[in-house]
C-alpha positions in Angstrom: -37.6 2.2 16.9 -36.1 1.7 20.4 -36.4 -1.7 21.9 -36.8 -1.0 25.7 -35.2 -3.5 28.2 -37.5 -6.3 29.2 -35.5 -7.9 32.0 -33.4 -5.1 33.5 -33.9 -5.3 37.3 -34.7 -9.0 36.9 -31.9 -10.8 35.1 -29.4 -8.1 35.7 -29.3 -4.7 37.6 -31.2 -1.8 36.2 -28.9 0.6 37.9 -26.0 1.6 35.7 -23.4 1.8 38.5 -24.5 -1.5 40.0 -24.4 -3.2 36.6 -20.9 -1.9 35.8 -19.6 -3.1 39.1 -21.1 -6.5 38.5 -19.6 -6.7 35.0 -16.2 -5.6 36.3 -16.3 -8.6 38.6 -17.2 -11.0 35.8 -14.9 -9.7 33.1 -11.2 -10.2 32.9 -8.7 -7.9 31.2 -7.0 -10.7 29.3 -3.8 -9.8 27.5 -4.0 -12.7 25.1 -7.3 -13.0 23.2 -8.5 -15.5 20.7 -9.5 -14.5 17.1 -12.9 -16.1 17.1 -15.6 -16.4 14.5 -18.4 -17.3 16.9 -19.0 -17.8 20.6 -21.6 -19.6 22.8 -22.6 -17.5 25.8 -25.3 -18.3 28.5 -28.3 -16.2 29.3 -29.5 -16.8 32.8 -29.7 -14.3 35.6 -26.2 -12.8 36.0 -25.7 -14.2 39.5 -25.9 -17.6 37.9 -24.3 -17.4 34.5 -22.6 -14.0 34.4 -19.2 -15.3 35.3 -19.3 -17.7 32.3 -20.5 -15.0 29.9 -17.9 -12.6 31.2 -15.1 -15.0 30.7 -16.3 -15.7 27.1 -16.4 -12.0 26.1 -13.1 -11.4 27.9 -11.3 -14.2 26.0 -11.9 -13.0 22.4 -11.0 -10.0 20.2 -14.3 -8.1 19.9 -15.0 -6.4 16.5 -17.3 -3.5 15.8 -20.1 -5.7 14.5 -22.0 -8.6 16.0 -24.7 -11.0 14.9 -26.5 -12.2 18.1 -28.6 -15.3 17.7 -31.0 -16.3 20.5 -33.6 -19.0 21.1 -37.3 -18.0 21.3 -38.6 -18.6 24.8 -41.9 -16.7 24.3 -43.4 -18.3 21.2 -44.0 -14.9 19.7 -43.0 -14.0 16.2 -41.7 -15.7 13.1 -39.4 -18.7 13.0 -36.4 -16.5 12.1 -37.1 -13.0 13.4 -34.8 -10.2 12.6 -34.7 -6.5 13.5 -32.9 -4.3 11.0 -33.5 -0.7 12.2 -33.3 1.2 15.5 -31.5 0.4 18.7 -31.8 -1.6 22.0 -31.6 0.2 25.3 -29.9 -1.1 28.4 -28.9 0.7 31.6 -25.5 1.3 29.8 -27.1 3.2 26.9 -28.2 2.4 23.4 -26.9 -0.5 21.3 -27.4 0.4 17.7 -28.7 -2.2 15.2 -26.5 -2.6 12.1 -28.9 -1.8 9.2 -26.4 -2.6 6.5 -25.5 -6.0 7.8 -29.1 -6.8 8.6 -30.1 -6.0 5.0 -27.2 -8.2 3.6 -28.5 -11.1 5.6 -32.1 -10.5 4.6 -31.3 -10.2 0.9 -29.5 -13.5 1.0 -32.1 -15.4 3.0 -35.8 -14.5 2.6 -36.7 -16.7 5.6 -35.4 -13.9 7.8 -38.5 -11.9 8.6 -38.7 -8.4 10.0 -40.4 -9.1 13.3 -39.9 -7.0 16.5 -42.6 -8.9 18.4 -40.3 -12.0 18.7 -37.7 -9.8 20.5 -40.0 -7.6 22.7 -40.0 -9.9 25.8 -37.2 -12.2 24.9 -34.4 -12.1 27.6 -31.8 -14.4 26.0 -30.4 -11.8 23.5 -30.9 -8.7 25.7 -28.6 -10.1 28.5 -25.7 -10.4 26.0 -25.6 -6.6 25.2 -24.2 -5.2 28.5 -21.2 -7.5 28.2 -20.4 -6.1 24.8 -21.2 -2.5 26.0 -18.8 -3.0 28.9 -15.9 -3.6 26.5 -17.0 -1.6 23.5 -19.0 1.3 24.9 -21.1 2.6 22.0 -18.5 1.7 19.4 -20.4 -1.3 18.0 -23.5 -2.3 16.2 -25.3 -5.6 16.0 -28.0 -7.7 14.3 -30.6 -9.4 16.5 -32.0 -12.7 15.3 -34.5 -14.7 17.3 -34.4 -18.4 16.2 -37.7 -20.0 16.8 -37.2 -23.1 14.6 -35.2 -26.3 15.0 -35.4 -27.2 11.3 -31.9 -28.5 10.5 -32.0 -27.3 6.9 -33.0 -23.8 7.8 -30.4 -23.6 10.5 -27.7 -24.7 8.1 -29.0 -22.1 5.5 -28.7 -19.4 8.2 -25.2 -20.5 9.1 -24.2 -20.5 5.4 -25.5 -17.0 4.9 -23.5 -15.7 7.9 -20.4 -17.8 7.0 -20.3 -16.7 3.4 -20.4 -13.0 4.5 -17.5 -13.6 6.9 -15.6 -15.4 4.1 -16.2 -12.4 1.8 -14.6 -10.1 4.3 -17.4 -8.8 6.5 -16.0 -8.5 10.0 -18.4 -9.6 12.8 -18.6 -11.9 15.7 -21.5 -14.4 16.0 -22.9 -14.7 19.5 -25.1 -17.8 20.0 -27.1 -17.4 23.3 -27.7 -20.7 25.1 -27.8 -22.4 28.4 -27.1 -26.1 28.7 -29.1 -28.8 30.5 -32.1 -27.7 32.6 -33.5 -29.2 35.8 -31.5 -32.4 36.2 -29.1 -33.3 38.9 -25.6 -31.9 38.3 -23.9 -35.2 37.5 -26.6 -36.1 34.9 -26.4 -32.6 33.4 -22.6 -32.7 33.2 -22.6 -36.1 31.6 -25.1 -35.1 28.9 -23.6 -31.6 28.4 -20.1 -32.9 27.7 -21.5 -35.1 24.9 -22.7 -31.9 23.2 -19.5 -30.0 24.2 -17.3 -32.6 22.6 -19.2 -32.1 19.3 -18.9 -28.3 19.6 -15.2 -28.6 20.2 -14.8 -30.8 17.1 -17.1 -28.5 15.1 -19.2 -31.5 14.2 -22.4 -29.8 13.2 -24.4 -32.9 12.3 -23.1 -34.8 15.3 -24.0 -32.0 17.6 -27.5 -31.7 16.3 -28.0 -35.5 16.4 -26.6 -35.7 20.0 -29.0 -33.1 21.3 -31.9 -35.1 19.9 -30.6 -38.6 20.7 -29.9 -37.8 24.4 -32.8 -35.4 24.9 -30.4 -32.6 26.0 -32.4 -29.7 27.2 -30.1 -27.1 25.7 -32.4 -24.2 24.9 -30.2 -22.5 22.3 -29.0 -25.5 20.4 -30.6 -24.1 17.2 -28.6 -20.8 17.4 -25.5 -22.8 18.2 -26.0 -25.1 15.2 -26.2 -22.1 12.9 -23.1 -20.5 14.5 -21.1 -23.7 14.1 -22.0 -23.8 10.4 -21.0 -20.2 9.9 -17.7 -20.5 11.9 -16.6 -23.6 9.9 -17.3 -21.8 6.6 -15.3 -18.7 7.8 -12.3 -20.8 8.7 -12.7 -22.0 12.3 -10.9 -25.2 13.1 -12.2 -26.1 16.6 -14.2 -25.0 19.5 -12.6 -24.3 22.9 -14.5 -24.6 26.2 -13.8 -21.5 28.3 -15.8 -22.4 31.4 -18.6 -24.8 32.5 -20.7 -24.3 35.7 -24.2 -24.8 37.0 -26.6 -23.1 39.2 -25.8 -25.4 42.1 -22.4 -23.7 42.4 -24.3 -20.5 43.4 -27.2 -21.9 45.6 -25.6 -25.1 46.8 -28.4 -27.4 45.6 -27.2 -29.8 43.0 -30.3 -32.0 42.8 -31.9 -29.9 40.0 -29.6 -27.5 38.2 -29.3 -25.4 35.1 -25.9 -25.6 33.5 -23.9 -23.1 31.5 -21.0 -23.4 29.1 -18.9 -20.8 27.4 -17.3 -21.8 24.1 -15.4 -20.0 21.4 -15.0 -21.1 17.8 -11.4 -20.4 16.7 
């Protein structure tokens, strides 16, 4: 099946030329790139978070396979929803789902349920694809997983499943889709967010999860990030590196109620 775009023309341009022009402005042709196991990339409208996402994808060596984890904003679908066949369409063409890698993950973790409904209207995974397409064209495949649970044990299990495959030699990059604090003044948002960022930089999974809960940090994709951190540590990551941090006030000039964005790589 082909998953048609849900937010083209809303979160990002639906015109191919306009989209490519925007991506060219966001992405850098870096000579030195990190060898990363996972990244955290934001998912707001491109005018707000595209620069952060662009710098994240510009900063790492991109393989031919990706596992993209996103939060579930719609409430549809299973707690851990995967698609293992077909492709996703964007204005830049079709992004092929990696059936082999999907099946490896499903065979290792039966909680991963085949469920296209969770993905049909979800924006937070879709908006990652044009950045990958910008760099890789159609020379990549990916596994989409929509994470609709915050159960710590399940997130660790998902991370272990991905991490063990990486450790065995499967070559893919984990992309955890998340924004940071929502609808607080910029100083409050930054103060809270950097508590979480410190834990991500130290790859302190338990500390990160506890900090999100203890300080009520409204980081919508903390569950995907938790799993990505577990996997990256198993695969050999030693630290996280903050690439860029911004908030919506930097675009619209109103810092009284912002959404914040962080780009991080696990290296």
